N, CA, C and O atoms as a MOPAC input file, in Angstrom:
PM7 MOZYME 1SCF
protein

 N    -14.10800 1     3.59200 1   -90.28300 1
 C    -14.69100 1     4.72800 1   -89.41300 1
 C    -14.06200 1     5.91700 1   -90.15900 1
 O    -12.86100 1     5.92300 1   -90.42900 1
 N    -14.92800 1     6.96800 1   -90.50400 1
 C    -14.44300 1     8.31500 1   -91.00800 1
 C    -13.73000 1     8.99800 1   -89.76500 1
 O    -13.98000 1     8.73600 1   -88.58800 1
 N    -12.85000 1     9.86800 1   -90.20100 1
 C    -12.03300 1    10.73600 1   -89.22600 1
 C    -12.27800 1    12.16900 1   -89.59200 1
 O    -12.56600 1    12.55000 1   -90.72600 1
 N    -12.12700 1    13.00100 1   -88.44000 1
 C    -12.20000 1    14.40800 1   -88.91100 1
 C    -10.81100 1    14.98800 1   -89.26200 1
 O     -9.79000 1    14.49600 1   -88.78200 1
 N    -10.78800 1    16.01300 1   -90.08400 1
 C     -9.55800 1    16.69700 1   -90.46900 1
 C     -9.73400 1    18.10000 1   -89.70900 1
 O    -10.72800 1    18.81800 1   -89.82200 1
 N     -8.68800 1    18.35600 1   -88.97200 1
 C     -8.81600 1    19.80700 1   -88.09500 1
 C     -8.38300 1    20.93000 1   -89.13500 1
 O     -7.77100 1    20.62800 1   -90.16000 1
 N     -8.70300 1    22.14400 1   -88.84700 1
 C     -8.25800 1    23.30100 1   -89.43800 1
 C     -8.69100 1    24.60400 1   -88.67800 1
 O     -9.25700 1    24.59000 1   -87.58500 1
 N     -8.35400 1    25.73900 1   -89.39000 1
 C     -8.24400 1    26.94300 1   -88.56300 1
 C     -9.04200 1    27.88100 1   -89.17300 1
 O     -9.24900 1    27.70100 1   -90.37300 1
 N     -9.65300 1    29.05300 1   -88.52600 1
 C    -10.09900 1    30.26900 1   -88.87400 1
 C     -9.33300 1    31.24000 1   -88.22000 1
 O     -9.14300 1    31.14400 1   -87.00700 1
 N     -8.84300 1    32.21800 1   -88.91200 1
 C     -7.82100 1    33.29700 1   -88.33600 1
 C     -8.17000 1    34.60300 1   -88.99100 1
 O     -8.34400 1    34.75200 1   -90.20000 1
 N     -8.26600 1    35.66400 1   -87.93800 1
 C     -8.39800 1    37.07300 1   -88.40800 1
 C     -9.41500 1    37.68900 1   -87.71200 1
 O     -9.65600 1    37.27300 1   -86.57900 1
 N    -10.19900 1    38.79700 1   -88.26600 1
 C    -11.20600 1    39.52200 1   -87.64000 1
 C    -12.33600 1    39.10500 1   -88.02800 1
 O    -12.47700 1    38.98900 1   -89.24500 1
 N    -13.36600 1    38.79000 1   -87.22700 1
 C    -14.69200 1    38.40000 1   -87.53800 1
 C    -15.59600 1    39.56900 1   -87.22100 1
 O    -15.70100 1    40.03100 1   -86.08500 1
 N    -16.27300 1    40.04400 1   -88.32300 1
 C    -17.24300 1    41.10400 1   -88.20700 1
 C    -18.68000 1    40.82300 1   -87.67900 1
 O    -19.64700 1    41.52500 1   -87.97200 1
 N    -18.72700 1    39.74000 1   -86.88300 1
 C    -20.10800 1    39.24200 1   -86.51200 1
 C    -20.86300 1    38.63900 1   -87.58900 1
 O    -22.03800 1    38.32000 1   -87.40600 1
 N    -20.21800 1    38.43800 1   -88.82100 1
 C    -20.92900 1    38.00900 1   -89.98100 1
 C    -20.81400 1    36.52400 1   -90.11200 1
 O    -20.46000 1    36.00200 1   -91.17000 1
 N    -21.11600 1    35.83800 1   -89.02900 1
 C    -21.00700 1    34.34800 1   -88.96900 1
 C    -22.49300 1    33.73200 1   -89.21200 1
 O    -23.51500 1    34.21900 1   -88.72800 1
 N    -22.44800 1    32.71500 1   -89.94600 1
 C    -23.58800 1    31.98000 1   -90.11800 1
 C    -23.41000 1    30.49700 1   -90.38300 1
 O    -22.29300 1    30.08300 1   -90.69400 1
 N    -24.41300 1    29.69600 1   -90.28100 1
 C    -24.29800 1    28.11500 1   -90.46500 1
 C    -25.37900 1    27.67300 1   -91.22900 1
 O    -26.48200 1    28.21900 1   -91.22300 1
 N    -25.03800 1    26.56100 1   -91.97400 1
 C    -26.11700 1    25.67700 1   -92.83200 1
 C    -25.93400 1    24.32100 1   -92.22200 1
 O    -24.82400 1    23.86700 1   -91.94500 1
 N    -27.13400 1    23.65400 1   -92.01000 1
 C    -27.14500 1    22.32800 1   -91.45600 1
 C    -28.03600 1    21.46900 1   -92.62200 1
 O    -29.07300 1    21.87400 1   -93.14900 1
 N    -27.45600 1    20.36600 1   -92.84700 1
 C    -28.09300 1    19.38200 1   -93.75100 1
 C    -28.31400 1    18.10700 1   -92.95500 1
 O    -27.70400 1    17.97100 1   -91.89400 1
 N    -29.13800 1    17.16400 1   -93.38700 1
 C    -29.37000 1    15.94900 1   -92.46500 1
 C    -28.21100 1    15.10100 1   -92.30700 1
 O    -28.07400 1    14.53500 1   -91.22300 1
 N    -27.38200 1    14.93100 1   -93.19000 1
 C    -26.19400 1    13.97400 1   -93.03300 1
 C    -25.03700 1    14.24500 1   -93.84500 1
 O    -25.22800 1    14.95000 1   -94.83600 1
 N    -23.82200 1    13.80400 1   -93.60800 1
 C    -22.63400 1    13.85000 1   -94.53700 1
 C    -21.54700 1    14.75700 1   -93.76300 1
 O    -21.65600 1    15.05900 1   -92.57400 1
 N    -20.48700 1    15.14600 1   -94.59900 1
 C    -19.27200 1    15.94700 1   -93.97900 1
 C    -19.70500 1    17.41900 1   -93.76700 1
 O    -20.84300 1    17.84400 1   -93.96800 1
 N    -18.66900 1    18.12100 1   -93.34500 1
 C    -18.88900 1    19.64100 1   -93.30600 1
 C    -17.61600 1    20.33200 1   -93.48500 1
 O    -16.60400 1    19.68500 1   -93.75400 1
 N    -17.59200 1    21.73900 1   -93.34300 1
 C    -16.43700 1    22.50000 1   -93.40900 1
 C    -16.71600 1    23.79700 1   -92.93000 1
 O    -17.87000 1    24.21100 1   -92.81000 1
 N    -15.54700 1    24.56800 1   -92.60300 1
 C    -15.65200 1    25.94200 1   -92.20800 1
 C    -14.79900 1    26.73700 1   -93.28100 1
 O    -13.66200 1    26.36700 1   -93.57200 1
 N    -15.44800 1    27.94200 1   -93.90500 1
 C    -14.77700 1    28.67300 1   -94.84200 1
 C    -14.76100 1    30.13900 1   -94.17600 1
 O    -15.74200 1    30.57200 1   -93.57100 1
 N    -13.63500 1    30.82800 1   -94.32600 1
 C    -13.54900 1    32.07700 1   -93.87800 1
 C    -13.16000 1    33.14500 1   -95.01500 1
 O    -12.34800 1    32.86400 1   -95.89600 1
 N    -13.73900 1    34.27000 1   -94.93600 1
 C    -13.52700 1    35.38000 1   -95.75500 1
 C    -12.40700 1    36.24100 1   -95.11900 1
 O    -12.54900 1    36.74300 1   -94.00400 1
 N    -11.27000 1    36.39700 1   -95.87900 1
 C    -10.19600 1    37.26900 1   -95.41100 1
 C     -9.92200 1    38.47600 1   -96.20600 1
 O    -10.38200 1    38.53000 1   -97.34600 1
 N     -9.22100 1    39.46000 1   -95.73200 1
 C     -8.49500 1    40.57800 1   -96.42500 1
 C     -7.38200 1    40.94600 1   -95.53700 1
 O     -7.53200 1    41.30700 1   -94.37000 1
 N     -6.26100 1    40.83500 1   -96.14700 1
 C     -4.97300 1    41.26500 1   -95.49800 1
 C     -4.75000 1    40.59000 1   -94.07900 1
 O     -4.33400 1    41.18700 1   -93.08600 1
 N     -5.07700 1    39.32100 1   -94.14200 1
 C     -4.80400 1    38.44100 1   -92.95600 1
 C     -5.93300 1    38.63600 1   -91.80600 1
 O     -5.83000 1    38.06400 1   -90.72000 1
 N     -6.91800 1    39.41200 1   -92.10100 1
 C     -7.98600 1    39.77600 1   -91.25600 1
 C     -9.25300 1    39.05900 1   -91.66300 1
 O     -9.69200 1    39.23900 1   -92.79800 1
 N     -9.91800 1    38.19500 1   -90.74500 1
 C    -11.06300 1    37.43400 1   -91.10700 1
 C    -12.29100 1    38.34000 1   -91.24600 1
 O    -12.54800 1    39.05300 1   -90.27600 1
 N    -12.96500 1    38.39700 1   -92.16300 1
 C    -14.16700 1    39.33200 1   -92.29000 1
 C    -15.36300 1    38.72100 1   -91.95100 1
 O    -16.23800 1    39.36500 1   -91.37200 1
 N    -15.53900 1    37.28400 1   -92.31000 1
 C    -16.80600 1    36.50600 1   -92.20600 1
 C    -16.53400 1    35.05000 1   -92.10200 1
 O    -15.52700 1    34.57500 1   -92.62700 1
 N    -17.39500 1    34.31100 1   -91.44200 1
 C    -17.04600 1    32.89700 1   -91.36800 1
 C    -18.46200 1    32.17400 1   -91.88500 1
 O    -19.53500 1    32.74300 1   -91.68500 1
 N    -18.40600 1    31.12300 1   -92.43600 1
 C    -19.54800 1    30.32100 1   -92.72700 1
 C    -19.10900 1    28.86200 1   -92.56300 1
 O    -18.11300 1    28.36700 1   -93.09200 1
 N    -20.10400 1    28.15300 1   -91.64900 1
 C    -19.76700 1    26.76300 1   -91.51600 1
 C    -20.92600 1    25.83600 1   -91.94400 1
 O    -22.08000 1    26.16600 1   -91.66900 1
 N    -20.66300 1    24.67600 1   -92.61200 1
 C    -21.70800 1    23.82200 1   -93.23000 1
 C    -21.48900 1    22.56300 1   -92.85700 1
 O    -20.35700 1    22.10700 1   -93.01400 1
 N    -22.47300 1    21.79200 1   -92.32000 1
 C    -22.41400 1    20.43900 1   -91.92800 1
 C    -23.60200 1    19.58700 1   -92.60800 1
 O    -24.65200 1    20.07300 1   -93.02700 1
 N    -23.25100 1    18.27000 1   -92.63700 1
 C    -24.40600 1    17.45400 1   -93.25700 1
 C    -24.48000 1    17.45000 1   -94.74500 1
 O    -25.53100 1    17.22400 1   -95.34600 1
 N    -23.35100 1    17.70300 1   -95.32300 1
 C    -23.27300 1    17.80700 1   -96.90500 1
 C    -22.56700 1    16.43200 1   -97.16300 1
 O    -21.73200 1    15.91400 1   -96.42300 1
 N    -23.07300 1    15.90800 1   -98.40100 1
 C    -22.40300 1    14.69300 1   -98.91000 1
 C    -21.00800 1    14.26400 1   -98.71700 1
 O    -20.65400 1    13.15600 1   -98.31300 1
 N    -20.10500 1    15.44300 1   -99.10900 1
 C    -18.69800 1    15.42300 1   -99.16600 1
 C    -18.25800 1    16.65000 1   -98.66800 1
 O    -19.01400 1    17.61300 1   -98.54200 1
 N    -16.85000 1    16.66500 1   -98.32300 1
 C    -16.19900 1    17.98400 1   -97.87200 1
 C    -16.15900 1    18.82400 1   -98.91900 1
 O    -16.34900 1    20.01500 1   -98.67500 1
 N    -15.92800 1    18.44300 1  -100.18700 1
 C    -15.77600 1    19.44400 1  -101.31900 1
 C    -17.09300 1    20.04800 1  -101.47200 1
 O    -17.06300 1    21.25300 1  -101.72100 1
 N    -18.18500 1    19.53100 1  -101.38900 1
 C    -19.52300 1    20.02500 1  -101.39500 1
 C    -19.80700 1    21.03800 1  -100.47100 1
 O    -20.36800 1    22.09800 1  -100.75000 1
 N    -19.36900 1    20.65900 1   -99.25100 1
 C    -19.51700 1    21.53700 1   -97.91600 1
 C    -18.69600 1    22.92000 1   -98.29500 1
 O    -19.16400 1    24.05200 1   -98.17200 1
 N    -17.57300 1    22.64400 1   -98.70800 1
 C    -16.79200 1    23.86100 1   -98.97500 1
 C    -17.38600 1    24.76400 1  -100.11100 1
 O    -17.30600 1    25.99200 1  -100.07900 1
 N    -17.94300 1    24.11100 1  -101.04100 1
 C    -18.38200 1    24.73300 1  -102.19100 1
 C    -19.58900 1    25.65700 1  -101.68000 1
 O    -19.69100 1    26.83400 1  -102.02400 1
 N    -20.39100 1    25.08700 1  -100.92300 1
 C    -21.77000 1    25.68700 1  -100.40300 1
 C    -21.37800 1    26.73100 1   -99.41200 1
 O    -21.96900 1    27.80900 1   -99.48200 1
 N    -20.44700 1    26.55800 1   -98.48200 1
 C    -20.07400 1    27.66500 1   -97.70000 1
 C    -19.46100 1    28.81400 1   -98.44900 1
 O    -19.77900 1    29.97700 1   -98.20100 1
 N    -18.50000 1    28.45300 1   -99.45000 1
 C    -17.87800 1    29.54100 1  -100.20300 1
 C    -18.98900 1    30.26900 1  -101.14700 1
 O    -18.87300 1    31.45900 1  -101.43700 1
 N    -19.99700 1    29.52700 1  -101.57200 1
 C    -21.08700 1    30.24600 1  -102.22800 1
 C    -21.93800 1    31.18500 1  -101.57000 1
 O    -22.34600 1    32.21700 1  -102.10200 1
 N    -22.23300 1    30.77700 1  -100.27900 1
 C    -22.84100 1    31.65100 1   -99.24500 1
 C    -22.16500 1    32.90000 1   -99.14900 1
 O    -22.78100 1    33.95400 1   -99.30500 1
 N    -20.58300 1    32.85300 1   -98.82900 1
 C    -19.87800 1    34.02300 1   -98.51500 1
 C    -19.81500 1    34.88900 1   -99.86800 1
 O    -19.86700 1    36.11900 1   -99.84400 1
 N    -19.70000 1    34.14300 1  -101.04400 1
 C    -19.72600 1    34.97100 1  -102.19700 1
 C    -21.03600 1    35.73600 1  -102.50500 1
 O    -21.03900 1    36.82100 1  -103.08700 1
 N    -22.01500 1    35.17400 1  -102.12700 1
 C    -23.41400 1    35.91100 1  -102.37600 1
 C    -23.43800 1    37.08200 1  -101.51100 1
 O    -24.23900 1    37.97400 1  -101.78900 1
 N    -22.63400 1    37.21300 1  -100.44800 1
 C    -22.59300 1    38.36400 1   -99.55300 1
 C    -21.62500 1    39.37100 1   -99.80800 1
 O    -21.51900 1    40.36600 1   -99.09100 1
 N    -20.79500 1    39.11500 1  -100.96800 1
 C    -19.84600 1    40.07600 1  -101.54500 1
 C    -18.37100 1    39.84700 1  -101.11300 1
 O    -17.54900 1    40.75400 1  -101.24400 1
 N    -18.05200 1    38.69900 1  -100.62500 1
 C    -16.65800 1    38.37600 1  -100.23100 1
 C    -16.15400 1    37.61200 1  -101.20900 1
 O    -16.80000 1    36.69200 1  -101.71100 1
 N    -14.80900 1    37.96800 1  -101.60400 1
 C    -14.15600 1    37.30700 1  -102.78400 1
 C    -12.70800 1    36.47400 1  -102.33500 1
 O    -12.23300 1    35.56700 1  -103.02000 1
 N    -12.20700 1    36.88800 1  -101.25800 1
 C    -11.04700 1    36.17400 1  -100.82100 1
 C    -11.42500 1    34.91000 1   -99.73200 1
 O    -11.50600 1    35.11300 1   -98.52000 1
 N    -11.58800 1    33.91000 1  -100.20300 1
 C    -12.11300 1    32.94900 1   -99.20100 1
 C    -11.13000 1    31.56000 1   -99.04300 1
 O    -10.43200 1    31.10100 1   -99.94700 1
 N    -11.24500 1    31.06300 1   -97.79300 1
 C    -10.29300 1    30.10100 1   -97.67100 1
 C    -11.00300 1    29.01200 1   -96.71400 1
 O    -11.59400 1    29.32700 1   -95.68100 1
 N    -10.86500 1    27.66300 1   -97.19900 1
 C    -11.25500 1    26.79700 1   -96.45900 1
 C    -10.36900 1    26.46000 1   -95.07600 1
 O     -9.19000 1    26.12500 1   -95.18700 1
 N    -10.90800 1    26.55300 1   -93.98300 1
 C     -9.96500 1    26.29600 1   -92.84400 1
 C    -10.18400 1    25.16400 1   -91.98200 1
 O     -9.33400 1    25.02000 1   -91.10300 1
 N    -11.07600 1    24.36800 1   -92.02300 1
 C    -11.47300 1    23.19900 1   -91.39600 1
 C    -12.42300 1    22.29500 1   -92.06600 1
 O    -13.34600 1    22.81400 1   -92.69300 1
 N    -12.32500 1    21.03100 1   -92.01900 1
 C    -13.30000 1    20.22600 1   -92.51200 1
 C    -13.58600 1    18.86900 1   -91.75800 1
 O    -12.84400 1    18.51900 1   -90.84100 1
 N    -14.58800 1    18.16200 1   -92.12300 1
 C    -14.75200 1    16.91300 1   -91.36600 1
 C    -15.56700 1    15.94200 1   -92.49400 1
 O    -16.42700 1    16.34000 1   -93.28000 1
 N    -15.08500 1    14.63000 1   -92.36000 1
 C    -15.74100 1    13.70800 1   -93.39900 1
 C    -16.74400 1    12.83100 1   -92.62200 1
 O    -17.25500 1    11.84900 1   -93.15900 1
 N    -17.03600 1    13.21300 1   -91.28600 1
 C    -17.98900 1    12.43000 1   -90.53600 1
 C    -19.40300 1    12.74900 1   -90.77800 1
 O    -19.66500 1    13.92100 1   -91.04900 1
 N    -20.39600 1    11.84900 1   -90.72000 1
 C    -21.76300 1    12.26200 1   -91.09000 1
 C    -22.30400 1    12.87700 1   -89.60800 1
 O    -23.21300 1    13.70700 1   -89.63800 1
 N    -21.76600 1    12.48300 1   -88.39500 1
 C    -22.21800 1    12.90300 1   -87.25700 1
 C    -20.94300 1    13.33500 1   -86.34600 1
 O    -19.87000 1    12.74600 1   -86.48000 1
 N    -21.09600 1    14.28300 1   -85.50900 1
 C    -19.95200 1    14.79100 1   -84.67600 1
 C    -20.31000 1    16.04600 1   -84.06500 1
 O    -21.46600 1    16.46200 1   -83.97900 1
 N    -19.17400 1    16.69600 1   -83.60200 1
 C    -19.35100 1    18.02300 1   -83.03700 1
 C    -18.41600 1    18.99500 1   -83.72600 1
 O    -17.30700 1    18.67600 1   -84.15700 1
 N    -18.98300 1    20.28800 1   -83.80300 1
 C    -18.13900 1    21.40600 1   -84.41700 1
 C    -18.06300 1    22.45000 1   -83.38900 1
 O    -19.09000 1    22.75700 1   -82.78300 1
 N    -16.91000 1    23.04200 1   -83.12700 1
 C    -16.81500 1    24.26500 1   -82.35700 1
 C    -16.06200 1    25.28500 1   -83.05200 1
 O    -15.03900 1    25.03400 1   -83.68900 1
 N    -16.62100 1    26.55600 1   -82.91500 1
 C    -16.03500 1    27.83900 1   -83.51000 1
 C    -15.80600 1    28.74600 1   -82.30900 1
 O    -16.64400 1    29.03600 1   -81.45600 1
 N    -14.58000 1    29.13500 1   -82.37500 1
 C    -14.03400 1    30.06100 1   -81.26900 1
 C    -13.67300 1    31.37900 1   -81.81100 1
 O    -13.40700 1    31.52800 1   -83.00400 1
 N    -13.65800 1    32.39500 1   -80.90100 1
 C    -13.20700 1    33.65200 1   -81.38900 1
 C    -12.40100 1    34.13200 1   -80.27900 1
 O    -12.73900 1    33.95800 1   -79.10800 1
 N    -11.26200 1    34.77700 1   -80.65700 1
 C    -10.28200 1    35.44900 1   -79.59700 1
 C     -9.71800 1    36.81300 1   -80.08100 1
 O     -9.30200 1    36.96200 1   -81.23000 1
 N     -9.72400 1    37.86500 1   -79.08900 1
 C     -9.36700 1    39.17200 1   -79.42900 1
 C     -8.15600 1    39.41900 1   -78.75300 1
 O     -8.07500 1    39.15200 1   -77.55400 1
 N     -7.04500 1    39.97800 1   -79.47700 1
 C     -5.75300 1    39.97400 1   -79.02100 1
 C     -4.84700 1    41.10600 1   -79.71700 1
 O     -5.20600 1    41.62900 1   -80.77100 1
 N     -3.72000 1    41.43300 1   -79.10300 1
 C     -2.73300 1    42.13000 1   -79.98300 1
 C     -1.59000 1    41.32100 1   -80.44000 1
 O     -1.15700 1    40.39700 1   -79.75100 1
 N     -1.09700 1    41.63400 1   -81.56400 1
 C      0.05600 1    40.86400 1   -82.19000 1
 C      1.21400 1    41.51700 1   -81.46300 1
 O      1.17400 1    42.51300 1   -80.74100 1
 N      2.33200 1    40.70900 1   -81.81500 1
 C      3.62800 1    41.19500 1   -81.34400 1
 C      3.97700 1    42.70000 1   -81.83400 1
 O      4.61500 1    43.53100 1   -81.18900 1
 N      3.46900 1    42.84300 1   -82.99200 1
 C      3.48600 1    44.33400 1   -83.62000 1
 C      2.68600 1    45.18700 1   -83.20300 1
 O      2.74200 1    46.30000 1   -83.72700 1
 N      1.80200 1    44.96300 1   -82.24800 1
 C      0.70900 1    45.76900 1   -81.63200 1
 C     -0.51700 1    45.96200 1   -82.30100 1
 O     -1.31800 1    46.77500 1   -81.83900 1
 N     -0.80400 1    45.25200 1   -83.44700 1
 C     -2.11000 1    45.34700 1   -84.17900 1
 C     -3.03800 1    44.40700 1   -83.48800 1
 O     -2.75700 1    43.25500 1   -83.15700 1
 N     -4.30600 1    45.09000 1   -83.28400 1
 C     -5.38200 1    44.41200 1   -82.76900 1
 C     -5.93400 1    43.20300 1   -83.73700 1
 O     -6.17200 1    43.47500 1   -84.91400 1
 N     -6.11200 1    42.04600 1   -83.31000 1
 C     -6.63300 1    40.87900 1   -84.11300 1
 C     -7.85800 1    40.24400 1   -83.43700 1
 O     -8.05300 1    40.39400 1   -82.23100 1
 N     -8.57400 1    39.62700 1   -84.12200 1
 C     -9.36300 1    38.53700 1   -83.79900 1
 C     -9.22400 1    37.22900 1   -84.55100 1
 O     -9.56100 1    37.06200 1   -85.72300 1
 N     -8.66900 1    36.28400 1   -83.71700 1
 C     -8.44000 1    34.95800 1   -84.54300 1
 C     -9.70600 1    34.08900 1   -84.28200 1
 O    -10.41400 1    34.28200 1   -83.29300 1
 N     -9.96100 1    33.13200 1   -85.20100 1
 C    -11.00400 1    32.18600 1   -85.01400 1
 C    -10.55900 1    30.75400 1   -85.31400 1
 O     -9.86900 1    30.49200 1   -86.29900 1
 N    -10.95500 1    29.87100 1   -84.47200 1
 C    -10.52900 1    28.41200 1   -84.59100 1
 C    -11.77700 1    27.64400 1   -84.85400 1
 O    -12.80800 1    27.95700 1   -84.25900 1
 N    -11.75600 1    26.69600 1   -85.67200 1
 C    -12.84900 1    25.88500 1   -85.94600 1
 C    -12.35900 1    24.46000 1   -85.90700 1
 O    -11.34500 1    24.09800 1   -86.50400 1
 N    -13.14200 1    23.64100 1   -85.15700 1
 C    -12.63300 1    22.17500 1   -84.97900 1
 C    -13.79700 1    21.27900 1   -85.14500 1
 O    -14.91100 1    21.62300 1   -84.74900 1
 N    -13.57800 1    20.13900 1   -85.71700 1
 C    -14.60900 1    19.17400 1   -85.88500 1
 C    -14.05200 1    17.98000 1   -85.26000 1
 O    -12.83500 1    17.79400 1   -85.24300 1
 N    -14.93600 1    17.11000 1   -84.71200 1
 C    -14.58900 1    15.70100 1   -84.11000 1
 C    -15.79600 1    14.90200 1   -83.92600 1
 O    -16.80300 1    15.34900 1   -83.37600 1
 N    -15.68000 1    13.60100 1   -84.43600 1
 C    -16.66400 1    12.76500 1   -84.26700 1
 C    -17.23200 1    12.17900 1   -82.95400 1
 O    -18.37200 1    11.73700 1   -82.81100 1
 N    -16.16400 1    12.25000 1   -81.92400 1
 C    -16.31600 1    11.71600 1   -80.77600 1
 C    -16.87800 1    12.70900 1   -79.61300 1
 O    -17.75800 1    12.33800 1   -78.83700 1
 N    -16.35300 1    13.86700 1   -79.56700 1
 C    -16.76300 1    14.73500 1   -78.41500 1
 C    -16.53300 1    16.23700 1   -78.94500 1
 O    -15.80200 1    16.58400 1   -79.87200 1
 N    -17.39300 1    17.09100 1   -78.06900 1
 C    -17.31000 1    18.41200 1   -78.12300 1
 C    -15.87200 1    18.96100 1   -77.69200 1
 O    -15.23200 1    19.83200 1   -78.28100 1
 N    -15.51600 1    18.29500 1   -76.58800 1
 C    -14.22200 1    18.83000 1   -76.04000 1
 C    -12.95400 1    18.53400 1   -77.01800 1
 O    -12.06400 1    19.35800 1   -77.23100 1
 N    -13.00900 1    17.30200 1   -77.54600 1
 C    -11.96100 1    17.22200 1   -78.61100 1
 C    -12.14800 1    18.27600 1   -79.85300 1
 O    -11.14000 1    18.76500 1   -80.36300 1
 N    -13.22000 1    18.55500 1   -80.24400 1
 C    -13.47100 1    19.44700 1   -81.38600 1
 C    -12.98900 1    20.82800 1   -80.79200 1
 O    -12.37200 1    21.60000 1   -81.52500 1
 N    -13.25400 1    21.14800 1   -79.50000 1
 C    -12.88400 1    22.53900 1   -79.03900 1
 C    -11.37500 1    22.60000 1   -78.90200 1
 O    -10.80200 1    23.64700 1   -79.20200 1
 N    -10.66200 1    21.50600 1   -78.45200 1
 C     -9.18700 1    21.37300 1   -78.31600 1
 C     -8.49200 1    21.57700 1   -79.79400 1
 O     -7.38600 1    22.09400 1   -79.95700 1
 N     -9.24700 1    21.13200 1   -80.72400 1
 C     -8.77100 1    21.49200 1   -82.16200 1
 C     -8.79700 1    22.81300 1   -82.51100 1
 O     -7.80900 1    23.37100 1   -82.98700 1
 N    -10.08800 1    23.49400 1   -82.26900 1
 C    -10.35500 1    24.79700 1   -82.41800 1
 C     -9.36000 1    25.70500 1   -81.80100 1
 O     -8.82200 1    26.63900 1   -82.39500 1
 N     -9.15700 1    25.37000 1   -80.58500 1
 C     -8.24400 1    26.17600 1   -79.70000 1
 C     -6.72200 1    26.13200 1   -80.31200 1
 O     -6.09000 1    27.16500 1   -80.53600 1
 N     -6.25100 1    24.92800 1   -80.53600 1
 C     -4.76800 1    24.88500 1   -80.91300 1
 C     -4.57000 1    25.19200 1   -82.45000 1
 O     -3.46400 1    25.63200 1   -82.76400 1
 N     -5.40800 1    25.03100 1   -83.33500 1
 C     -5.06300 1    25.20300 1   -84.68300 1
 C     -4.57900 1    26.71800 1   -85.13700 1
 O     -3.80400 1    26.86200 1   -86.08200 1
 N     -4.99100 1    27.59800 1   -84.54200 1
 C     -4.77000 1    28.98900 1   -85.05100 1
 C     -3.17000 1    29.10800 1   -84.96900 1
 O     -2.65000 1    30.02800 1   -85.60000 1
 N     -2.44900 1    28.33400 1   -84.31400 1
 C     -0.99600 1    28.29300 1   -84.29000 1
 C     -0.36900 1    28.07800 1   -85.65000 1
 O      0.73600 1    28.49300 1   -86.00200 1
 N     -1.22900 1    27.37000 1   -86.36800 1
 C     -0.58100 1    26.93700 1   -87.69500 1
 C     -0.56400 1    28.25700 1   -88.76500 1
 O      0.17500 1    28.31700 1   -89.74800 1
 N     -1.42000 1    29.17100 1   -88.41000 1
 C     -1.58900 1    30.34400 1   -89.20900 1
 C     -1.10300 1    31.59500 1   -88.43400 1
 O     -0.92100 1    32.62100 1   -89.08900 1
 N     -0.90200 1    31.60300 1   -87.24300 1
 C     -0.41700 1    32.88000 1   -86.56900 1
 C      0.88900 1    32.36000 1   -85.59900 1
 O      0.62700 1    31.61900 1   -84.65200 1
 N      1.86900 1    32.64200 1   -85.77800 1
 C      3.03000 1    32.28300 1   -85.02200 1
 C      2.88800 1    32.96600 1   -83.35800 1
 O      3.40200 1    32.44700 1   -82.36700 1
 N      2.19200 1    34.04300 1   -83.35500 1
 C      2.07700 1    34.71400 1   -82.07400 1
 C      0.84600 1    34.16600 1   -81.38300 1
 O      0.59100 1    34.66500 1   -80.28700 1
 N      0.08300 1    33.27300 1   -81.81800 1
 C     -1.07600 1    32.78700 1   -81.03800 1
 C     -0.89400 1    32.01100 1   -79.88700 1
 O     -0.01700 1    31.15300 1   -79.77600 1
 N     -1.75400 1    32.32000 1   -78.98900 1
 C     -1.60100 1    31.58200 1   -77.46400 1
 C     -2.99000 1    31.33400 1   -77.21400 1
 O     -3.88900 1    32.14000 1   -77.45300 1
 N     -3.15400 1    30.04600 1   -76.66300 1
 C     -4.45900 1    29.48300 1   -76.37400 1
 C     -5.29700 1    30.41300 1   -75.35200 1
 O     -6.52700 1    30.40900 1   -75.40100 1
 N     -4.66100 1    31.13400 1   -74.51600 1
 C     -5.42100 1    31.92700 1   -73.58800 1
 C     -6.04400 1    33.13600 1   -74.15700 1
 O     -6.76600 1    33.83900 1   -73.45000 1
 N     -5.78400 1    33.45000 1   -75.52400 1
 C     -6.40200 1    34.37700 1   -76.13700 1
 C     -7.92500 1    34.20200 1   -76.35100 1
 O     -8.63300 1    35.19700 1   -76.50700 1
 N     -8.46800 1    32.87700 1   -76.36000 1
 C     -9.72100 1    32.59300 1   -76.67000 1
 C    -10.78600 1    33.15900 1   -75.67500 1
 O    -10.71800 1    32.81800 1   -74.49400 1
 N    -11.61000 1    33.87300 1   -76.03300 1
 C    -12.61300 1    34.49400 1   -75.12500 1
 C    -14.04600 1    34.40000 1   -75.40400 1
 O    -14.88100 1    34.81000 1   -74.59800 1
 N    -14.37100 1    33.83100 1   -76.60700 1
 C    -15.81300 1    33.44100 1   -76.93300 1
 C    -15.97600 1    32.18000 1   -77.75800 1
 O    -15.20700 1    31.86200 1   -78.66600 1
 N    -17.01400 1    31.50200 1   -77.38100 1
 C    -17.33900 1    30.36600 1   -78.16500 1
 C    -18.48800 1    30.85500 1   -79.09000 1
 O    -19.58400 1    31.21000 1   -78.65600 1
 N    -18.16000 1    30.84300 1   -80.33800 1
 C    -19.25900 1    31.19300 1   -81.34800 1
 C    -20.27400 1    30.14900 1   -81.48000 1
 O    -21.46400 1    30.43200 1   -81.62100 1
 N    -19.74800 1    28.71100 1   -81.43100 1
 C    -20.67100 1    27.72200 1   -81.69000 1
 C    -19.97100 1    26.55800 1   -81.02900 1
 O    -18.75400 1    26.37900 1   -81.07500 1
 N    -20.83100 1    25.79300 1   -80.41800 1
 C    -20.49800 1    24.32600 1   -79.91800 1
 C    -21.69000 1    23.53400 1   -80.16300 1
 O    -22.56800 1    23.47900 1   -79.30100 1
 N    -21.79800 1    22.89300 1   -81.30500 1
 C    -23.08500 1    22.14800 1   -81.62100 1
 C    -22.65200 1    20.73200 1   -82.32100 1
 O    -21.64500 1    20.54300 1   -83.00300 1
 N    -23.64600 1    19.80600 1   -81.98600 1
 C    -23.48300 1    18.45500 1   -82.64900 1
 C    -24.22700 1    18.50900 1   -83.96100 1
 O    -25.01500 1    19.41500 1   -84.23300 1
 N    -23.97600 1    17.61500 1   -84.67200 1
 C    -24.51300 1    17.52600 1   -86.06000 1
 C    -24.64400 1    16.07900 1   -86.55900 1
 O    -25.07500 1    15.85300 1   -87.68900 1

């Protein structure tokens, strides 16, 4: 049985989010960043491999003019759930931030959401789960 690999999207999202869906295969979330702020996110599912999904998402963001791109989450499952969250908050230093979490799970949307909520801690030591205030996407694939 294939398993999902959790990951994170972190920073400022300029409402420049989009998604690509193919019929089967793995998936990935890729984020464009500048100085720790997220500028855009692209998520792709249904691709034959995680590396192909990352490549496709990266290509979409590059075509939109972004050049600092980071793969934040991926899944090797052909079917499952993806959840992308957004949270607005102030850092301990007082800077306004928007953090994004992206989670994949083959069993449930709830587990994918739990991964999306918890993973920003890996990238932002000041992250708290109560910061989440918007679900950008909760979808099966």
